[in-house]
C-alpha positions in Angstrom: 92.7 129.1 94.1 89.4 127.2 94.4 90.6 124.5 92.2 93.8 123.9 94.3 91.7 123.2 97.2 90.8 119.9 95.8 94.5 118.8 96.6 94.5 120.4 100.2 92.1 118.4 102.0 93.4 116.2 105.0 92.4 112.8 103.3 94.3 113.6 100.1 97.4 114.6 102.0 97.3 111.7 104.1 97.1 109.7 101.1 100.3 111.3 99.8 102.1 110.7 102.8 101.5 107.0 103.0 102.5 106.5 99.4 105.9 108.5 100.0 106.7 106.4 103.1 106.1 103.2 101.2 108.3 104.5 98.3 111.1 105.2 100.6 110.9 101.8 102.3 111.7 100.1 98.9 115.2 101.5 99.0 115.5 102.0 95.3 118.6 103.8 93.8 116.9 107.2 93.4 119.4 109.6 94.8 121.0 111.9 92.3 118.8 110.7 89.4 117.3 112.8 86.5 113.6 112.5 87.4 110.5 113.1 85.3 107.4 113.5 87.2 104.2 112.9 85.2 100.8 114.0 86.6 102.3 115.9 89.3 99.1 117.9 90.3 100.4 120.8 92.5 103.7 119.1 93.4 102.9 117.4 96.6 105.4 114.6 95.9 108.2 116.8 94.4 110.0 117.5 97.6 110.7 113.5 97.9 113.0 113.8 95.0 114.5 117.3 95.8 115.7 115.9 99.2 117.5 113.2 97.3 119.5 115.7 95.1 117.5 114.6 92.0 117.3 116.9 89.0 113.6 117.2 88.3 111.2 118.0 85.4 107.8 118.3 86.8 104.8 118.2 84.6 101.0 118.1 84.4 98.5 118.2 81.8 96.7 121.3 83.3 98.4 124.7 83.1 96.9 125.9 86.5 98.4 122.9 88.3 101.8 123.5 86.6 101.7 127.3 87.6 101.0 126.3 91.2 104.2 124.1 91.1 106.2 126.9 89.7 105.1 129.1 92.5 106.1 126.4 95.0 109.5 125.4 93.4 110.6 128.4 91.1 114.0 126.9 90.6 113.0 123.6 89.0 112.0 122.8 85.5 108.1 122.6 85.0 106.1 122.2 81.8 102.6 121.3 80.7 102.7 117.8 79.4 99.6 115.9 78.3 100.9 112.3 78.0 97.8 111.3 76.2 99.0 113.3 73.2 102.4 113.2 71.2 105.6 113.6 73.4 107.3 117.0 72.5 110.4 116.4 70.7 112.6 118.4 73.1 111.6 116.2 76.0 114.3 113.8 76.4 114.4 110.5 78.4 115.2 110.8 82.1 116.7 108.2 84.4 113.5 107.7 86.5 110.0 108.3 85.5 107.5 108.9 88.4 103.9 108.3 87.6 102.1 107.9 90.8 98.2 108.5 90.5 98.3 109.0 86.7 97.6 105.9 84.7 93.9 105.5 86.0 93.1 109.0 84.8 93.8 108.0 81.2 91.4 107.0 78.5 93.9 105.1 76.4 96.4 103.7 78.9 98.2 101.4 76.5 99.3 104.1 74.2 100.1 106.3 77.0 102.4 103.7 78.5 104.3 103.5 75.4 105.0 107.3 75.6 105.9 106.9 79.0 108.4 104.1 78.3 110.0 106.3 75.4 110.8 108.7 78.3 112.2 106.3 80.7 116.0 105.6 80.5 116.2 103.3 83.5 113.3 102.9 85.9 109.5 103.6 85.9 107.9 104.0 89.1 103.9 103.6 88.7 101.2 103.6 91.2 97.5 103.4 90.0 94.1 102.6 90.9 93.3 99.0 89.7 90.4 96.5 89.7 90.1 93.2 91.2 90.2 90.2 88.9 92.7 87.7 87.7 92.0 88.6 84.0 93.3 91.4 81.7 90.9 94.2 81.5 91.1 98.2 81.0 87.7 99.1 82.5 87.1 102.6 81.2 85.2 105.2 83.4 83.9 108.7 83.1 85.8 111.3 85.3 84.8 115.0 86.0 87.0 117.4 84.1 86.2 120.2 86.3 88.2 118.5 89.2 91.9 119.1 88.6 92.7 115.7 90.3 90.7 114.0 87.7 91.1 113.0 84.1 91.8 116.0 81.9 89.8 114.5 79.0 87.0 113.1 81.0 88.0 109.5 80.6 90.0 107.3 83.0 90.3 103.5 83.5 90.4 101.0 86.4 92.7 98.3 84.8 93.3 94.9 86.4 96.7 94.3 88.0 97.4 91.8 85.2 96.8 94.2 82.5 99.0 96.7 84.0 101.8 94.1 84.6 101.5 92.7 81.0 101.3 96.0 79.4 104.5 97.1 81.2 106.1 94.0 79.8 105.7 95.1 76.3 108.0 97.9 77.0 110.5 96.9 79.9 112.4 93.6 80.1 111.9 93.6 84.0 108.6 94.3 85.6 107.9 94.0 89.3 105.1 94.4 91.8 106.0 95.5 95.3 105.8 92.7 97.9 104.4 95.3 100.5 101.6 98.1 100.3 101.4 101.4 101.9 99.5 101.7 105.2 96.4 102.9 103.6 93.0 101.3 103.2 93.0 102.0 99.2 95.9 99.4 99.1 94.6 96.0 99.7 97.1 93.2 100.7 94.8 90.2 99.9 93.8 90.1 96.2 92.3 86.6 96.3 88.8 87.5 97.9 86.2 90.2 97.1 87.3 93.9 97.4 87.5 95.1 101.1 85.0 97.8 102.0 86.5 101.5 102.1 85.0 105.0 101.8 86.1 105.5 98.2 85.7 102.2 96.5 89.3 102.7 95.0 91.9 100.0 95.2 95.5 100.7 94.3 98.9 99.0 93.5 102.6 99.8 93.0 104.6 98.6 90.1 108.3 99.1 89.1 109.5 98.7 85.5 113.1 98.7 84.6 115.6 98.4 81.7 117.9 96.6 84.1 117.2 93.9 86.7 116.7 95.1 90.2 117.8 92.7 93.1 115.5 93.6 95.8 113.6 91.6 98.5 110.9 94.3 98.3 110.0 93.5 94.6 108.6 90.4 93.0 108.8 89.7 89.3 105.4 88.2 89.2 102.0 89.2 90.6 101.7 88.2 94.3 98.2 87.7 95.6 98.9 88.4 99.3 101.2 91.3 100.2 102.4 92.7 103.5 102.2 96.4 105.0 105.3 98.7 104.9 
């Protein structure tokens, strides 16, 4: 039970709420979709899709996290999945892949994005920590494997937004960044200057990648340096 406490503090839960509010504000066509949730942790985001009558497969690389999800949601499909390894042949593509807070916990994000894309039939929703900079860089970092919210293999990354955007372009014909950011200090709205001070030193961005064009005033098909709050 002690490991689960990493997910239960107030700041972690506040962060989850702000991300979910923002996702809802994008008005994407998510209701009734088949959704694959990657890196779900203990399932704090899962009810967002259940409330929209989605058919869910919820995964995480750690068995103890998946076991906790099963205890919360015994009627949904759950499985252990390490996206840094080979995708199981019985795991088929879903309409929507939800990967919030996953990419920056991966030591080889390029290869992992290829696997994620192979599981995406329509749309990928991706939120990740990023680094400031107008160049392409992966920026590998060490993470604590004893913390169940961190990298399962001890290596993560803090890629630049340009790296994420261009890497998604390798797999999806339509890639977007949101014109708005959640109401949370880890989500900057001005990328032209030095990183703003916050207590964690983490900075995040939200991307949407799709096999079909998405007509939305909330999405930009190019990187924008100044965003709004939503």
